[in-house]
Backbone bond lengths (Angstrom), bond angles and torsions (degrees), N, CA, C in turn:
res aa  C-N    CA-C-N  psi(-1)  N-CA   C-N-CA  omega(-1)  CA-C   N-CA-C  phi
1 M - - - 1.475 - - 1.535 109.51 -
2 A 1.328 117.07 -47.86 1.463 124.18 -179.09 1.550 107.39 -55.16
3 Q 1.399 115.17 -42.77 1.469 121.32 -172.53 1.569 105.33 -68.03
4 I 1.337 117.54 -37.24 1.475 121.62 -174.29 1.629 104.67 -62.56
5 H 1.435 113.27 -45.79 1.465 122.00 -175.53 1.582 107.49 -60.41
6 E 1.329 114.99 -43.88 1.483 118.06 177.63 1.428 111.86 -61.99
7 N 1.365 116.99 -41.77 1.497 113.45 -176.27 1.595 109.60 -70.21
8 M 1.298 118.81 -34.39 1.431 125.15 178.03 1.575 109.07 -62.49
9 N 1.374 114.77 -41.81 1.448 114.64 179.50 1.499 113.46 -68.40
10 A 1.378 115.22 -38.93 1.420 122.88 178.44 1.523 109.14 -62.00
11 A 1.300 119.23 -39.07 1.449 120.81 -178.94 1.518 112.87 -68.01
12 T 1.362 116.19 -39.78 1.405 122.61 177.91 1.513 114.65 -67.60
13 Q 1.320 112.52 -24.02 1.515 118.73 -176.28 1.588 108.80 -88.33
14 K 1.286 116.53 -12.06 1.459 118.95 174.52 1.423 114.12 -60.00
15 K 1.379 119.81 136.93 1.423 120.72 -177.71 1.461 112.58 -78.17
16 D 1.302 116.31 136.24 1.476 126.53 176.16 1.465 106.59 -91.80
17 P 1.399 118.00 111.67 1.515 115.83 -179.89 1.502 116.64 -62.83
18 Q 1.404 112.00 -34.29 1.522 117.48 176.27 1.405 113.28 -61.06
19 A 1.460 117.86 -41.97 1.426 120.68 -178.50 1.465 110.62 -72.48
20 E 1.332 119.01 -36.68 1.357 117.46 -179.29 1.477 112.21 -71.46
21 Q 1.320 121.70 -33.59 1.520 121.34 171.02 1.494 115.35 -63.92
22 D 1.363 111.43 -40.28 1.491 116.81 173.54 1.644 116.72 -57.57
23 A 1.406 110.23 -41.04 1.459 116.22 179.12 1.516 108.20 -72.44
24 A 1.310 121.45 -31.53 1.439 124.46 177.92 1.565 110.38 -66.62
25 V 1.326 111.12 -39.57 1.468 115.35 -179.74 1.557 111.99 -66.27
26 V 1.326 113.29 -44.66 1.475 118.45 177.92 1.610 112.12 -62.70
27 K 1.338 113.04 -38.17 1.467 114.76 -179.52 1.503 109.87 -68.72
28 T 1.278 115.99 -41.47 1.526 121.03 178.15 1.501 111.58 -57.10
29 L 1.305 113.00 -51.38 1.518 119.36 -171.72 1.527 105.17 -69.26
30 S 1.312 123.88 -23.38 1.443 119.78 -179.06 1.506 112.32 -67.68
31 H 1.321 116.97 -14.58 1.475 126.18 -175.46 1.614 110.96 -99.35
32 I 1.364 114.37 2.43 1.468 120.08 -178.49 1.476 110.66 -117.70
33 K 1.208 119.76 118.08 1.446 124.10 -177.32 1.508 116.99 -63.80
34 H 1.311 110.74 -60.31 1.460 119.77 -176.93 1.532 112.18 -124.31
35 K 1.418 113.66 129.58 1.394 116.57 -178.90 1.636 106.28 -119.48
36 L 1.312 111.95 122.42 1.501 119.92 -173.72 1.566 109.99 -122.81
37 I 1.304 117.45 111.97 1.451 121.89 173.31 1.559 109.99 -86.37
38 V 1.301 118.69 124.87 1.404 121.84 173.72 1.491 112.90 -92.08
39 M 1.364 115.67 115.93 1.427 120.30 -175.74 1.585 112.60 -117.11
40 S 1.342 111.81 162.94 1.463 115.71 169.46 1.537 106.13 -145.96
41 G 1.348 115.80 154.15 1.502 121.38 -178.01 1.439 105.54 -76.93
42 K 1.417 120.46 -31.41 1.464 120.62 -178.32 1.500 110.35 -142.62
43 G 1.323 118.03 170.42 1.470 120.67 -175.53 1.555 107.76 -85.93
44 G 1.321 115.29 163.73 1.384 118.11 174.93 1.514 118.18 85.56
45 V 1.366 120.13 10.88 1.430 126.28 175.57 1.469 114.64 -98.65
46 G 1.299 118.06 2.20 1.493 121.73 177.09 1.486 112.08 83.94
47 K 1.353 118.58 34.56 1.474 122.62 -178.60 1.560 112.05 -64.98
48 T 1.310 115.62 -40.72 1.464 121.48 -175.45 1.600 110.61 -71.96
49 S 1.353 115.40 -42.64 1.382 119.87 179.05 1.510 109.88 -67.71
50 T 1.347 116.02 -35.63 1.459 118.72 173.30 1.480 113.62 -61.95
51 S 1.368 116.74 -42.93 1.448 122.93 -178.32 1.553 109.59 -62.91
52 I 1.336 119.41 -50.18 1.412 117.80 -174.28 1.570 110.73 -75.45
53 N 1.304 121.00 -29.19 1.403 121.34 177.90 1.493 110.05 -71.52
54 L 1.370 119.48 -36.66 1.456 120.84 178.41 1.524 107.06 -66.68
55 A 1.340 118.32 -47.22 1.515 120.41 178.37 1.523 111.13 -56.97
56 I 1.353 120.54 -45.38 1.466 122.36 176.68 1.568 112.48 -60.11
57 A 1.349 115.21 -43.75 1.405 119.24 178.35 1.524 117.20 -61.45
58 L 1.313 112.03 -33.55 1.490 121.08 178.60 1.529 108.04 -73.11
59 A 1.407 114.32 -42.47 1.386 118.12 -178.87 1.514 112.53 -66.36
60 N 1.324 115.69 -38.21 1.417 121.30 175.61 1.656 115.59 -65.71
61 K 1.293 111.71 -14.84 1.493 116.56 172.93 1.523 111.79 -95.04
62 G 1.317 114.29 5.83 1.524 115.71 172.20 1.522 115.35 100.89
63 Y 1.405 117.50 2.94 1.471 119.98 179.84 1.538 109.18 -82.21
64 Q 1.359 113.66 153.68 1.427 116.39 170.74 1.568 107.03 -88.60
65 V 1.348 115.81 121.86 1.482 119.63 -167.81 1.577 108.05 -127.21
66 G 1.331 116.40 140.02 1.473 122.17 167.39 1.573 108.70 -119.26
67 I 1.347 111.55 150.08 1.449 117.01 169.13 1.458 107.52 -122.08
68 M 1.375 114.33 125.39 1.490 121.57 178.19 1.564 107.73 -112.21
69 D 1.262 116.23 111.20 1.443 122.86 -175.27 1.464 106.84 -90.48
70 V 1.339 120.62 101.94 1.471 128.95 178.91 1.531 110.21 -98.95
71 D 1.246 118.60 9.76 1.544 119.54 173.92 1.535 106.70 -80.21
72 L 1.274 115.59 77.71 1.543 122.09 -166.16 1.552 109.65 -64.69
73 H 1.343 119.12 -28.32 1.494 118.37 -173.09 1.599 108.19 -94.08
74 G 1.299 114.87 -16.11 1.511 115.31 -174.48 1.629 103.89 -139.76
75 P 1.266 124.12 59.32 1.436 123.77 -174.32 1.582 108.96 -78.88
76 D 1.372 115.68 96.43 1.378 121.20 -175.20 1.566 113.14 -100.23
77 V 1.365 114.59 -9.04 1.459 121.33 -175.11 1.539 112.34 -55.72
78 P 1.346 123.60 -47.84 1.391 121.50 -178.72 1.506 115.52 -65.88
79 R 1.276 116.69 -39.02 1.515 121.75 176.93 1.556 110.65 -64.76
80 M 1.310 117.64 -40.55 1.486 117.99 -177.06 1.552 109.33 -77.39
81 L 1.303 118.59 -14.84 1.391 121.23 173.69 1.541 115.06 -101.35
82 G 1.258 112.52 1.47 1.496 116.07 176.30 1.580 110.50 72.32
83 L 1.380 118.37 31.47 1.434 117.19 -176.66 1.536 108.54 -96.03
84 K 1.328 115.53 140.02 1.497 117.41 171.41 1.542 111.24 -131.04
85 G 1.291 116.49 167.91 1.483 118.78 175.84 1.518 108.68 96.50
86 M 1.288 114.37 167.77 1.485 126.35 178.22 1.507 110.54 -96.22
87 L 1.337 115.92 157.99 1.467 120.54 172.77 1.507 112.30 -71.16
88 D 1.335 113.31 144.38 1.542 119.04 -179.71 1.491 105.67 -101.65
89 L 1.313 111.61 168.73 1.505 121.69 172.79 1.532 107.91 -94.75
90 S 1.344 115.58 137.30 1.421 120.48 174.06 1.596 110.16 -79.11
91 G 1.237 116.29 179.53 1.460 121.80 176.49 1.517 113.65 -64.91
92 R 1.372 112.64 -20.93 1.447 117.41 -178.42 1.579 113.99 -95.54
93 K 1.445 109.33 10.35 1.488 115.98 179.60 1.553 111.76 72.32
94 K 1.382 116.94 26.82 1.388 119.73 177.43 1.540 107.18 -113.16
95 L 1.379 114.06 160.21 1.466 115.26 177.24 1.511 113.91 -72.44
96 E 1.278 118.29 134.24 1.446 123.76 -179.73 1.510 112.39 -92.77
97 P 1.308 126.12 114.79 1.406 127.46 -178.69 1.529 109.17 -59.48
98 I 1.327 114.69 153.17 1.469 118.98 169.80 1.468 112.67 -78.23
99 H 1.283 117.08 134.82 1.390 124.47 -175.83 1.575 108.89 -93.56
100 R 1.393 115.90 112.44 1.370 121.36 176.79 1.526 111.70 -87.72
101 M 1.323 118.38 -26.57 1.441 126.95 172.33 1.497 102.77 -145.95
102 E 1.340 114.77 174.55 1.485 116.95 -177.66 1.506 110.68 -62.93
103 N 1.299 114.66 -34.69 1.478 118.55 -179.66 1.475 115.89 -112.90
104 L 1.390 118.81 27.52 1.421 124.94 -179.26 1.608 105.96 -133.08
105 K 1.253 117.59 118.49 1.462 124.62 -179.39 1.593 108.80 -114.43
106 V 1.410 115.71 141.93 1.458 117.31 -179.07 1.496 105.52 -129.31
107 V 1.364 115.79 142.01 1.416 124.96 164.50 1.454 115.77 -130.99
108 S 1.297 122.91 129.01 1.461 125.61 -173.86 1.546 106.79 -146.83
109 I 1.345 114.38 146.96 1.486 120.98 177.52 1.606 108.81 -60.13
110 E 1.280 115.76 -25.78 1.568 121.51 -177.51 1.546 104.79 -67.06
111 S 1.367 120.04 -31.25 1.482 120.05 179.65 1.595 112.50 -78.52
112 L 1.223 113.09 -0.65 1.507 116.91 175.70 1.550 117.10 -112.57
113 T 1.347 110.29 4.41 1.534 115.06 179.99 1.532 106.09 -111.80
114 M 1.388 114.42 144.69 1.406 121.30 176.35 1.521 114.17 -65.93
115 S 1.270 116.11 -44.86 1.559 122.01 177.17 1.462 107.89 -106.09
116 K 1.314 115.31 127.35 1.460 121.17 176.98 1.538 114.53 -65.29
117 D 1.378 111.87 -22.02 1.442 115.74 -176.17 1.523 113.12 -98.06
118 D 1.341 118.01 7.31 1.460 119.88 176.46 1.555 108.59 -74.60
119 A 1.390 113.40 136.48 1.432 120.38 179.59 1.507 107.86 -76.43
120 I 1.291 115.85 142.58 1.461 122.87 169.61 1.519 111.26 -97.83
121 I 1.298 112.22 107.84 1.469 117.08 -177.55 1.524 109.57 -111.23
122 W 1.306 113.01 88.56 1.532 118.97 -177.32 1.500 108.34 -127.03
123 R 1.415 112.49 148.30 1.428 122.79 170.72 1.490 112.49 -88.15
124 G 1.328 116.61 173.51 1.424 122.02 -179.21 1.566 119.92 -49.63
125 P 1.357 120.25 -48.36 1.481 117.60 179.96 1.490 113.38 -62.28
126 I 1.337 119.00 -37.65 1.425 122.93 176.07 1.557 114.11 -59.78
127 K 1.367 112.89 -43.99 1.388 119.95 -175.78 1.604 108.12 -69.96
128 Y 1.363 114.03 -34.33 1.485 115.91 177.47 1.544 110.12 -64.65
129 S 1.312 116.98 -43.52 1.442 121.63 178.20 1.513 117.31 -63.33
130 A 1.416 110.51 -36.63 1.505 116.54 -179.20 1.553 111.82 -72.13
131 I 1.333 114.55 -36.93 1.463 121.19 176.71 1.566 109.71 -63.40
132 K 1.267 117.03 -45.61 1.448 121.24 179.60 1.515 108.67 -61.27
133 Q 1.350 116.90 -39.32 1.481 117.83 175.88 1.472 111.84 -63.31
134 F 1.346 119.93 -40.68 1.379 123.95 179.01 1.573 112.16 -54.14
135 I 1.331 112.48 -29.23 1.486 116.50 177.89 1.588 111.82 -90.42
136 G 1.233 114.12 -61.64 1.488 119.77 -171.96 1.536 114.65 -72.56
137 D 1.294 119.62 -31.02 1.480 122.95 -177.97 1.530 113.48 -96.03
138 V 1.285 117.38 9.73 1.455 119.06 179.48 1.513 112.16 -114.21
139 E 1.327 115.80 143.12 1.360 122.01 -177.09 1.568 111.59 -87.53
140 W 1.393 111.29 72.57 1.430 115.26 -175.46 1.511 112.71 -76.00
141 G 1.290 123.33 -24.59 1.474 128.06 -176.02 1.531 110.20 62.99
142 N 1.317 114.16 -154.28 1.445 115.08 -175.67 1.540 107.79 -93.60
143 L 1.388 111.11 128.75 1.438 120.53 -177.95 1.523 111.09 -126.08
144 D 1.327 116.02 143.95 1.494 123.21 168.89 1.504 110.05 -77.43
145 F 1.389 112.12 -40.49 1.515 111.18 -176.35 1.611 105.50 -145.64
146 L 1.364 109.66 136.23 1.502 116.13 171.37 1.554 103.96 -113.78
147 I 1.242 116.05 117.87 1.490 125.57 -178.59 1.550 106.62 -97.02
148 I 1.310 115.51 113.06 1.483 115.69 -177.63 1.528 108.89 -105.62
149 D 1.296 115.91 120.50 1.435 121.38 -179.59 1.569 110.30 -95.63
150 S 1.323 116.56 108.69 1.509 120.28 -175.08 1.530 107.19 -100.99
151 P 1.293 114.29 165.16 1.496 120.21 171.37 1.517 109.34 -69.90
152 P 1.441 115.28 160.89 1.456 117.65 179.43 1.613 109.41 -66.14
153 G 1.283 116.50 162.14 1.351 123.08 178.67 1.566 116.45 87.95
154 T 1.309 114.90 -163.43 1.559 119.67 -171.86 1.500 107.11 -127.49
155 G 1.345 121.42 44.78 1.421 124.19 -174.64 1.506 115.20 -91.18
156 D 1.342 115.29 -151.66 1.483 120.53 -178.50 1.533 118.56 -53.74
157 E 1.363 112.83 -44.52 1.365 117.98 -168.62 1.632 108.85 -68.56
158 P 1.316 120.76 -52.57 1.515 115.70 -177.17 1.577 107.65 -70.18
159 L 1.312 119.53 -25.81 1.484 117.46 174.20 1.440 110.87 -65.14
160 T 1.338 121.24 -41.73 1.435 124.49 -179.75 1.492 107.15 -63.87
161 I 1.206 121.65 -43.74 1.481 124.10 179.48 1.539 107.07 -60.51
162 A 1.259 119.95 -48.45 1.450 123.37 179.02 1.544 113.14 -57.40
163 Q 1.321 115.62 -37.53 1.459 122.73 -179.76 1.500 112.22 -79.46
164 T 1.363 120.51 -33.72 1.427 124.47 -173.93 1.505 115.16 -94.72
165 I 1.350 116.78 -33.56 1.399 121.31 179.70 1.700 106.63 -116.39
166 Q 1.257 112.11 86.22 1.502 114.17 -168.00 1.517 114.90 -73.85
167 D 1.379 117.38 -9.43 1.399 119.21 172.04 1.534 111.40 -105.22
168 A 1.287 119.20 15.57 1.475 123.35 172.48 1.552 110.18 -63.56
169 K 1.306 118.40 146.28 1.437 123.40 -178.81 1.532 103.42 -125.67
170 A 1.318 114.89 150.27 1.509 118.16 -176.84 1.510 112.75 -104.62
171 I 1.382 112.41 137.41 1.470 117.98 168.14 1.545 103.03 -109.19
172 I 1.282 115.65 124.80 1.489 121.24 177.80 1.507 112.85 -102.02
173 V 1.272 119.08 126.42 1.487 129.54 -179.18 1.475 108.08 -102.33
174 T 1.320 116.71 130.90 1.489 122.52 174.61 1.483 109.38 -142.25
175 T 1.321 113.85 164.77 1.494 119.45 164.89 1.524 110.11 -98.96
176 P 1.204 122.29 173.34 1.501 124.20 -177.40 1.479 112.82 -70.55
177 Q 1.347 120.00 -28.66 1.403 123.08 -168.70 1.567 113.46 -67.95
178 E 1.308 115.35 145.47 1.455 118.70 -171.44 1.537 116.41 -62.06
179 V 1.321 116.35 -27.23 1.455 117.39 178.87 1.503 108.96 -69.21
180 S 1.302 119.97 -37.81 1.415 120.66 170.22 1.518 119.08 -64.17
181 L 1.379 109.87 -41.03 1.488 117.64 177.53 1.484 113.53 -59.84
182 A 1.396 114.89 -40.63 1.431 119.67 178.13 1.548 114.52 -60.04
183 D 1.386 115.06 -35.29 1.488 117.10 178.95 1.539 106.40 -81.77
184 V 1.235 120.22 -21.33 1.443 121.11 176.80 1.628 111.70 -69.03
185 R 1.300 114.34 -34.30 1.487 118.86 175.36 1.528 110.31 -64.55
186 K 1.382 117.21 -30.47 1.451 119.45 175.40 1.586 109.19 -69.74
187 S 1.333 116.56 -39.31 1.452 113.76 174.04 1.510 116.35 -67.27
188 I 1.290 116.04 -28.98 1.533 117.36 173.89 1.500 109.87 -68.28
189 S 1.329 116.16 -39.29 1.442 119.80 174.36 1.509 115.52 -61.80
190 F 1.349 115.73 -40.93 1.441 125.94 174.02 1.527 109.97 -52.46
191 C 1.317 112.63 -53.84 1.546 119.56 -176.51 1.505 109.79 -62.08
192 K 1.305 116.45 -39.61 1.492 118.10 -179.97 1.537 109.67 -68.26
193 T 1.307 116.47 -34.86 1.513 118.46 -173.92 1.582 108.33 -72.28
194 V 1.267 115.62 -37.98 1.468 119.57 -175.94 1.508 111.53 -94.93
195 K 1.388 117.90 4.68 1.447 126.54 175.79 1.514 111.54 59.88
196 M 1.428 113.81 42.40 1.468 120.40 171.90 1.489 110.36 -94.37
197 E 1.278 122.66 128.21 1.444 123.42 176.44 1.521 111.41 -68.68
198 I 1.294 116.87 133.64 1.482 122.77 175.24 1.552 107.48 -85.95
199 F 1.335 118.22 114.44 1.377 125.44 -178.23 1.531 108.50 -72.54
200 G 1.368 116.79 -43.88 1.478 117.89 -179.12 1.499 109.51 174.35
201 M 1.383 113.28 176.31 1.430 119.28 179.67 1.511 111.35 -125.31
202 I 1.326 115.87 146.81 1.529 120.76 179.72 1.557 104.14 -125.14
203 E 1.353 110.11 134.66 1.504 119.95 176.41 1.502 107.24 -98.01
204 N 1.334 119.54 108.25 1.487 121.66 179.41 1.462 110.18 -98.86
205 M 1.299 117.15 163.43 1.504 125.64 -175.06 1.459 111.29 49.59
206 S 1.283 116.63 46.31 1.431 123.87 -176.04 1.635 111.82 -94.38
207 G 1.286 112.38 82.05 1.440 118.55 -178.39 1.514 112.72 85.12
208 F 1.334 116.48 146.71 1.479 123.85 177.43 1.552 110.62 -126.60
209 V 1.256 114.43 129.59 1.553 121.41 -179.83 1.602 105.08 -94.51
210 C 1.258 114.54 119.75 1.444 118.55 -178.09 1.595 106.47 -67.23
211 P 1.374 120.28 127.61 1.413 119.39 -173.09 1.629 111.22 -78.37
212 H 1.337 111.59 -4.32 1.554 117.01 179.62 1.497 112.04 -94.98
213 C 1.307 116.24 -47.55 1.469 121.52 -178.11 1.435 116.20 -107.26
214 G 1.356 118.33 -14.46 1.402 119.60 -179.56 1.507 120.18 82.62
215 E 1.348 112.87 -0.06 1.433 119.69 -177.22 1.504 108.99 -79.67
216 K 1.396 116.97 140.40 1.455 121.92 175.14 1.494 110.64 -89.28
217 V 1.353 110.95 130.07 1.488 115.47 179.35 1.526 106.12 -122.39
218 D 1.330 116.60 126.80 1.481 126.89 176.52 1.482 114.09 -84.21
219 I 1.422 113.12 74.40 1.424 116.92 -175.14 1.478 113.57 -60.09
220 F 1.343 120.79 -43.01 1.433 123.50 174.64 1.507 115.22 -102.67
221 G 1.321 111.49 10.75 1.506 115.50 -174.51 1.500 108.39 94.81
222 S 1.293 116.28 -172.22 1.413 121.75 -176.32 1.534 110.46 -161.28
223 G 1.342 117.29 136.04 1.421 119.98 174.15 1.521 115.64 93.64
224 G 1.344 115.21 -6.01 1.479 115.42 -176.22 1.517 113.68 -70.98
225 G 1.261 117.18 -31.24 1.491 122.73 178.87 1.542 107.80 -67.61
226 E 1.366 115.06 -46.17 1.497 121.95 176.97 1.487 109.95 -54.20
227 R 1.323 116.74 -48.47 1.468 121.16 -173.14 1.493 107.78 -69.74
228 T 1.406 121.27 -39.85 1.374 121.69 177.59 1.492 114.59 -62.67
229 A 1.365 115.56 -39.95 1.478 125.37 174.74 1.545 108.91 -56.81
230 A 1.259 115.06 -49.52 1.493 119.02 -176.27 1.557 112.35 -66.89
231 A 1.303 111.73 -37.06 1.500 114.60 178.93 1.563 111.52 -70.58
232 A 1.303 117.81 -27.50 1.531 119.03 -178.54 1.592 105.73 -101.60
233 S 1.291 119.46 10.28 1.492 123.95 -179.44 1.486 111.53 50.75
234 I 1.317 112.24 49.03 1.504 119.46 172.02 1.485 111.49 -110.82
235 P 1.395 112.61 138.51 1.524 114.27 178.37 1.548 110.59 -56.89
236 F 1.271 113.92 136.25 1.578 125.15 175.60 1.430 105.00 -93.44
237 L 1.428 119.19 118.31 1.420 120.68 -176.30 1.523 111.53 -93.77
238 G 1.300 121.35 -17.31 1.395 124.61 178.56 1.496 120.59 140.16
239 K 1.317 118.21 172.24 1.451 123.66 -179.08 1.513 110.93 -109.50
240 I 1.308 120.28 141.55 1.438 129.82 174.40 1.509 109.42 -115.59
241 P 1.358 119.04 111.85 1.511 120.93 179.26 1.538 112.15 -69.11
242 M 1.247 114.49 158.77 1.433 121.02 175.13 1.538 111.80 -73.90
243 D 1.384 118.48 139.29 1.456 118.39 178.38 1.565 101.68 -154.19
244 P 1.354 120.00 130.23 1.457 122.75 176.64 1.509 109.90 -64.31
245 K 1.310 117.94 -16.02 1.498 117.38 179.26 1.544 112.14 -67.16
246 V 1.276 113.79 -28.68 1.504 116.97 -179.02 1.486 111.71 -63.40
247 V 1.341 114.16 -40.05 1.407 121.50 178.35 1.515 107.99 -65.82
248 A 1.287 114.00 -52.16 1.568 118.68 -177.96 1.512 110.80 -57.76
249 C 1.314 119.56 -40.67 1.475 123.49 179.47 1.617 110.63 -65.11
250 G 1.335 109.80 -45.35 1.427 110.16 177.86 1.439 117.99 -60.79
251 D 1.395 116.71 -37.75 1.464 123.16 175.75 1.491 112.26 -65.60
252 D 1.417 117.37 -31.69 1.332 119.88 -178.37 1.534 116.31 -90.60
253 G 1.359 116.16 -4.57 1.451 122.62 -179.90 1.418 113.27 73.89
254 C 1.279 118.71 38.45 1.430 122.28 173.62 1.427 111.76 -134.58
255 S 1.345 119.59 170.42 1.454 123.61 -175.75 1.466 110.80 -99.87
256 I 1.318 120.10 139.62 1.515 122.41 175.69 1.475 109.25 -63.73
257 Q 1.339 116.81 -26.46 1.490 121.61 -178.46 1.549 106.93 -67.35
258 E 1.284 116.33 -41.12 1.448 119.87 179.24 1.577 114.68 -72.13
259 K 1.333 111.70 -46.11 1.423 116.48 -175.00 1.529 117.97 -80.32
260 Y 1.352 110.60 -36.10 1.490 121.58 179.51 1.545 113.49 -128.59
261 A 1.297 111.14 65.45 1.595 118.13 -172.95 1.474 108.21 -61.61
262 D 1.330 121.75 -28.18 1.479 122.03 -172.44 1.508 109.63 -94.89
263 S 1.344 119.37 7.65 1.500 119.54 -179.88 1.486 107.12 -77.56
264 E 1.401 114.02 161.61 1.440 124.77 -176.74 1.581 105.95 -67.67
265 V 1.378 118.05 -35.85 1.415 121.56 -178.56 1.565 106.58 -62.35
266 A 1.418 118.45 -50.99 1.399 123.06 -174.09 1.547 107.41 -61.53
267 K 1.278 120.17 -43.24 1.483 121.07 175.80 1.495 113.20 -61.83
268 A 1.273 121.79 -40.00 1.424 127.45 -179.19 1.508 108.34 -62.22
269 I 1.351 115.02 -46.69 1.485 122.80 -175.54 1.517 109.19 -63.34
270 S 1.400 116.31 -44.14 1.458 124.38 -178.76 1.481 106.61 -61.89
271 S 1.367 118.43 -42.07 1.439 117.93 -177.01 1.535 113.43 -70.17
272 I 1.397 112.43 -34.11 1.555 113.63 173.17 1.463 107.40 -67.54
273 A 1.215 125.86 -39.43 1.520 127.91 -178.25 1.581 105.22 -54.19
274 D 1.469 115.10 -49.67 1.348 118.85 -179.20 1.519 115.38 -62.32
275 R 1.334 115.83 -31.50 1.410 123.47 -179.21 1.566 107.70 -72.38
276 V 1.313 115.72 -40.05 1.552 122.90 178.09 1.566 106.15 -65.60
277 A 1.242 121.49 -50.09 1.464 124.26 179.87 1.517 109.64 -58.17
278 G 1.352 113.57 -44.18 1.449 114.78 -178.46 1.462 117.70 -64.61
279 L 1.362 115.60 -31.68 1.494 120.84 -177.99 1.508 109.70 -76.78
280 V 1.309 123.74 -19.97 1.447 119.50 -177.29 1.568 113.21 -97.07
281 K 1.371 113.22 -0.95 1.478 115.79 179.73 1.531 110.53 -84.71
């Protein structure tokens, strides 16, 4: 009988990896004030460029910021920020994020792969586990904002964030054109279904100012995102105009805010960052 009790005690003392990871996630999240997942109903609306530029703008204003790239099949964040190399282990055997600035940390699946061109072929359960590791097994430290760049649509990645980070709030990025706005309404429905608060909406590619004549041309229209936000009673965070320099900067791994600080895009992003910071106070 004594031996049975000893065996039972030994069994109960065995570590449960799942419970340990859940505890690590809870502990990590307790040090992060505001978690914002940047979503889009469809691809090609500039969601990732919006994510990284919002993060840089907040960091420039003195906030401690992290970017978590959970677009596992198309992780563009490191390339658009000019980051190279693999993630290191900290003294506590946790993954150390790459520092883009003193107060801006970045984690992406691309920083864990040997070849940046390798395809990530994962099903839902593996994605779920990887995203939880991005939270619990990373040395994020104390953050004011964690900006989470998710893939377009309403699949495994945003669902995992909704389930794992229950106080995460969504920022939805759209272009003014109706086909994009139709997909945005699906994102709004998704957030309501999983009970995720929508923090606000950003209208990207909102008009183009000709650099030669100064005339504004609404290539994709203008104001559709603002009208959609008003109809759904969602805070509208602002408009970001089109500018070819955004694409050039992303390809070069630099920020338009650093290279073209006086551009209308940089000013718009800074204004949106002020709006975001103001809404969380």
